[in-house]
C-alpha angles and dihedrals in degrees: 000000000000119000094255092051091045091052091049091050091051093048090051090047090056091047089052092050090051093051092045091052090050093048093048092062092038090056091049094051094042091050091049091051091051090050092048092063089065109017101032133228101289123140088252091060092048092046091052093049094047092043092050092048093049092047091049092047089050090055090045094052090052095046094042093051093052093046091049092054094046099042109014097180132132090227093063092042095054090042088059089048091052092047091048091054092047092048092048091058098037099045097040091052088045088052090052091052092048092049091050087064091043091054091060091046092050092049089063093032096246094170096184093055092045093050092048092049092050090053091051090050091052091051091046095053095047094069102058095037093049091050090049089051090057093063106069099055090042090051091051090053092051095045098049110088097163129029088227090067097042095106095046095046096045089048090054092047093053092041091054091045091051092049088054089049089053090057089044089056096058107025099065096039099044102030121012102039096045092046101038109009135250095283091053089049089057090053095046098050097035093048091048091054091046092053092048090051095048092049089050093051092049097045105033108015122098094209121134120265091250091058091048091051090050090054091049087061090068095080090049090053090052095055096078090039092055094043091051096038095052094046118110128355132314088253134016110209123166108264095016110159102167143014136171140160121233133180088270111027150014100244122205134176119202125189121211119175105319097335135089120213129199116222126183129202109322092013098224092136133026119235102197138007138194128188123200113277092014093285114168105206096193143353106277139183088276094048091056088064086071089070094059099094091046092071086078120088111251093005125201123210109265115265098193130018135189122199126197107199101030094174110170093338105265096139092042092051092050093048089050092049094051103035102026128239096332117162110271125185107202118193118202127169097206119058090194089064091053090048090053088051091054093049104037108017102047088242098168103123108150092207093063117090110200116216115192112209148075111316100236097041093045093048090053089059095051125093117234165187101143125177093208133023117187124196118198106146104139125162092189121283095006138072107210102261095227089063092059104054132109090242092054093048089050089052090049092047088055089059093053130092119244090271094035124137135202122212122192131182113229129182126232142157126229097264101026120065098158095123092047090049093049096047089043091052091048092051090048089057088063109025131058096234137012127197131187129214118191105209108222118241093018141081091238134110121191112214115203118196121191129198091216123058107267139169136208087252089068090061092049091049092049091049090053091047097053110125118244090248093060115124110268089229090060092047091050092047093052091045093052092046093050093046097048110048114171129211129245112199116219120246098041119159113271109224118220134179087256096050125018111148093187094137093048092053092043093050091049093047094049096044093047091048093049091049092050103036105018129228093295087076092066119099113245132174109287096020 
């Protein structure tokens, strides 16, 4: 090979390594987004995805290194690149189809179908990631012409691959998936890698024409796969009226009877609801938040409210209904969730100012004082840990008026209140009094913390003193809160910014509950 051709081959090799590094991370993030629509965003899911990717890459590095030593040719290398691109499209779209069936099984808690689907997903992801792992050691073998330059060349290969991985970290999450969806992301990145591989085979491989023609059949094989894989929605629930993918969530709206429900990711809990005409069919977790200021003696209706976890506006709408058009600052991380609220939940209250951002950071930038701050920012089954610490509660207390209250939604199971006890203990390290309300028919406890010393008797007295003209929703919320006091055991762990084992406690609670009760004990839409 003449020097010019050799230089061109090396430049193209580095380009291929860059694209392969980008696609490796793109495949990982796309796969995780597909899994989130069924299995959620828990640490367990992320650990499984990352562990599977690392295991597959380990196998790929080993296999690629052996192949490179036995058959160190550009033809085989670019054939592997082409097959990796083909596998990324084929197996990720296959994963999407499998998960579509798993979503229906999970909605009715068909554990056997879910477990089988998860196994199929694992097997499907191993192939493209293992092939991608083969490429870096093979590229090092091709690029090294002299042992004296082995360190420098291998360093360049891994540096270029890592730069590609950096782009593959941000491009799918921030651009491709929000604009086109996770399945389209699989097609975009896999097809790009396939094209790079086919060009490499044609220009630099010494394979026979018959082998080249066989590789050119790969795009033709993908056409029906893409047409079938992109057909229909990500999920297919009964009553589904809307779905989209954002940078943060898979967002879904389900209609049952005359009500719309907002589901996120795996859909095992709904985050907002709206019934035609503004009807509130029953007192819910969000309605109980209305009782928070009535734990004070001689309460006044709240004049300003802040909400962390606005979702599609259910709490804000109920506060506006009961207390009138008071100023409400609603913080929501995901603008796509707010957009769904505008379109499907009649979330058009002029008194609500929407703030897009992380709850803690956004609250720090707001000007108090507020009479009520609500926190309902679950990513099932977790509360974001930084919204449970003593330092955060101190920051929130600083935004409250002298008679202000904070209400936070905390998960539990019937015989395990460790998370409630820990968050209660943390609140008690900042606030004068803390009260618990176990919402009937749910696995939720609302903790209400008051800046002034208060007792449960204050709530009962305020319920009795409600005027006849009080909104029935407020009366029902106070009645439910007074009738369902929860317990907070002494000695709970106090969470701090330095140590807040929220995920550890949540994982333990959920796993123990599933082992004892089984998946039928979980709340799902319609139960």
